[in-house]
N, C-alpha and C positions, 0 to 999 in steps of 0.2 A: 515541596518540589522547587526546582530551580528552572530558570529560563533555558529553553532548548532552541526556539526559533523566534526571530523578531523580524517582522516585515513593516517598514515605515514609509508611508506616503509613496507607495510604489505604483507607477504607471508603466504600461508596456504596449508597444505596437510592433507588428512584424513589418520590417522595412518601412515603406512610406504609407502603409495601410492605416486604417482607422484604429483607434485605441481598443485593445482587448481588455485591459485593466486600467482603472482610473483611481488614483489616490487610495490605494488599499493599505490598511493597517491590520496586522494580525500578530498576536503573540501566542506561542504554544509552550506549555511547561513540559519538563521531562516527565515521561511516563504517561502522558495523556494519549487517549485514543480518540482521534478527531475525524469525523466524516466531513469531506468537502464536496458539496453537491451543487448542481445547477444545470441549466439547459445546455444542450450542445451549442458550442460557440460562445458560452457565457464567460469563459476565462478560467475555469477550474483547473484544467490540465496545464494551462500556461502558468498559473500560480504555483502548481506543484513543481514544474520545471524550473521556475525561478528559485524556489526553495532549495532544489537539488543542485543549483549552479549550472544547469544545462542551458539556461538563457540568462541574459543580463538585463536588468530593468532599464527602461528608457529614462526614468527618473526615480528617485527614492533609493532606499537601502534595504538589502536583505542580509541578515546575519544569522548563521546557523552554528550553534555551539558544538553540535554532535559531529564527530569526525567519521565514524563508521556508519555507512548508509547502505541499506538494501533497497533495491528498486525493482518493482514489477511493472513494466510498461504495459500499455494496453494489449490485452490478449497475448501475454508473454508465452508464446508457444514456439517450439522447434518445428521445422517442417514435418508434416504428418507422416512422412516415410522415414524420418530419422530413426536409426536403430538404437537409440539411447535407452538404457534402463533408468529407473528412478535413482538408483544409487550413483550411476554415472552422471546424471544431471545434477544431483545434489553435490557430488564431488567437485563439479566445475565451479560451484559457488564458493568452494573453500580455497580456491587458488590464490585469491588476493591476500589470504591470511596465512599462507604456507610458503615454503620454498617453491620457487617457480620451476626448478629443475629437479628431476628425480622423483621417487615414489613418496607418497604421503608418510609423514611420521605418525606414530601411534595417536598423538593428540588430534591430528587431523582426521584420522579414521574414526575416532571416537566422536568428534564434532559432527561428522556426516551421519553416523548412526543415531546420535542424539536428535539431530534435526529431523530425520525421517521418522523417528519414534514420536516426536512432539506433534507431528501433523497426522499421526495415525496410519502411516503407510508401511510399517515394518513388514507386514505380510506380503506387501507388493514391491519390496525393495529391489528385487531382481527381475521384475516384469518390465517389458517395454512400455514406454509412455503411450504408444499407440493402442495398447490394449486396455487402457484405463478410461473411466468415465471422465466427462468434462470437469466435474467437481474434484475427482482424484488428481487429475492433471494439474489443476490450480493448486492443490495442496502440495504437490511435488515442487512446483515453482516457488511456493512459499518456503518450503524446506530448503531449496537452493539458496534463497536469500538468508535464511537463518544460519546456514553453515558458515557464513562470513561473520557471525556474531555481531549483527548491526545494533547500533544504539538507536537509529532511526530506520523504520520500515515504511516505505512509501509504496502504495499500490494504486494504479490507475485503471479503473474499470475492471477490477479483478473477477467479477462474476458475470461478465458478458457471455451470453450463450449457455449459462448454467441455470438449471431449474430452480424454482423458488426455495424448495427444501434445502438444496445444496447451498444456495446463496446464504441462507440463515445459518447453516452449519458452519460455513466459512467465517461468517461474522462472529459467531460464538467462539470459534477456534482462535481468531485474532484477539478477541477480548481476553481469553485465557492466556495466550502467549504474552500479551502486553503485561498482564498482572504477574505472571511467573518470571518473566525475564527483565521486567522494568523498562521495556522498550517504549519509545515514543512511536505512535502509529498514525499515519495519515492515509485515509481511505477515500479515494476520489471516485465519484460515480455520478451519472446523470440522474439517477434516482436513488433514494435513500431508504426505501421501505424495508429492505432486508437487514439493514444495519442499525436503524434508529433505536432499536430496543437493546442494543449492545454498546453503543458509543456513549461517552460522557458528554460529548459536545458536537453540535452540528453547525457547520459554516456554509451558508448559501451564497453562491457567487453569481452575480449577473452584471458583469463589468465592475461593479463595486460589491462589497459585502453587504447583503440586504438582511441577513439574520446571522447571529452568532450567539449560541446559547444551548441549553439542554433541549433535546428533541421534544420533551414534554411541554415546553413553552411555545411550541409552534402552534399557530392557528389550525384548528381541525381541518379546514379545507385543504391544507397543504399536505396532509398525510395521505399515504397510498393505501387505499382500502384493500388491495390485494394482499397486503402484509398485516392486516389488522390482527391484533392479539386480544384474547378475552381478558 
């Protein structure tokens, strides 16, 4: 593997407020599936936004090698009454990779079909998003990101409001997508129980990085018993 993301001595504060992150160092290799977890207000979403270039560090340096990036912001949903179908939503994710004027070319249509198939929504491709379950809606938004053929897929709280079974199904889907497509995946959540059995690496953020390693190395008291596996 080669370097994908490098964060060096990064600190950040919003305006003149207190520091959200202090002296954070993080490296991520190409193809890694990394969960970034921590309490609300602990800085995990800020770290993700710095990596994506949506914020600039107060001090330190962020370097991301990967040019094509897919991003699912917190609860990435269209308004509940939007009449979009799955295919239309995923097609919107292809715009950045296609001509901006005129109909999609054959390669674009194929990319949309492939993205929908990869997330298991082929049978629902022409259904409106509003008719889908929460888990299916999140799969549709993942497909939208995939349509742009990202090298880096970043997801912020992707399973909020989704039941435990669907959370784990989405985590397993992401693991498979990362392996099949060679994507680097950053999965941000305030809890990591649903994903800890699928990621290679867990990074816990509480203003600083307080843990960085395999989930199996976590002290038992930090694990979420609601997601315990036999």
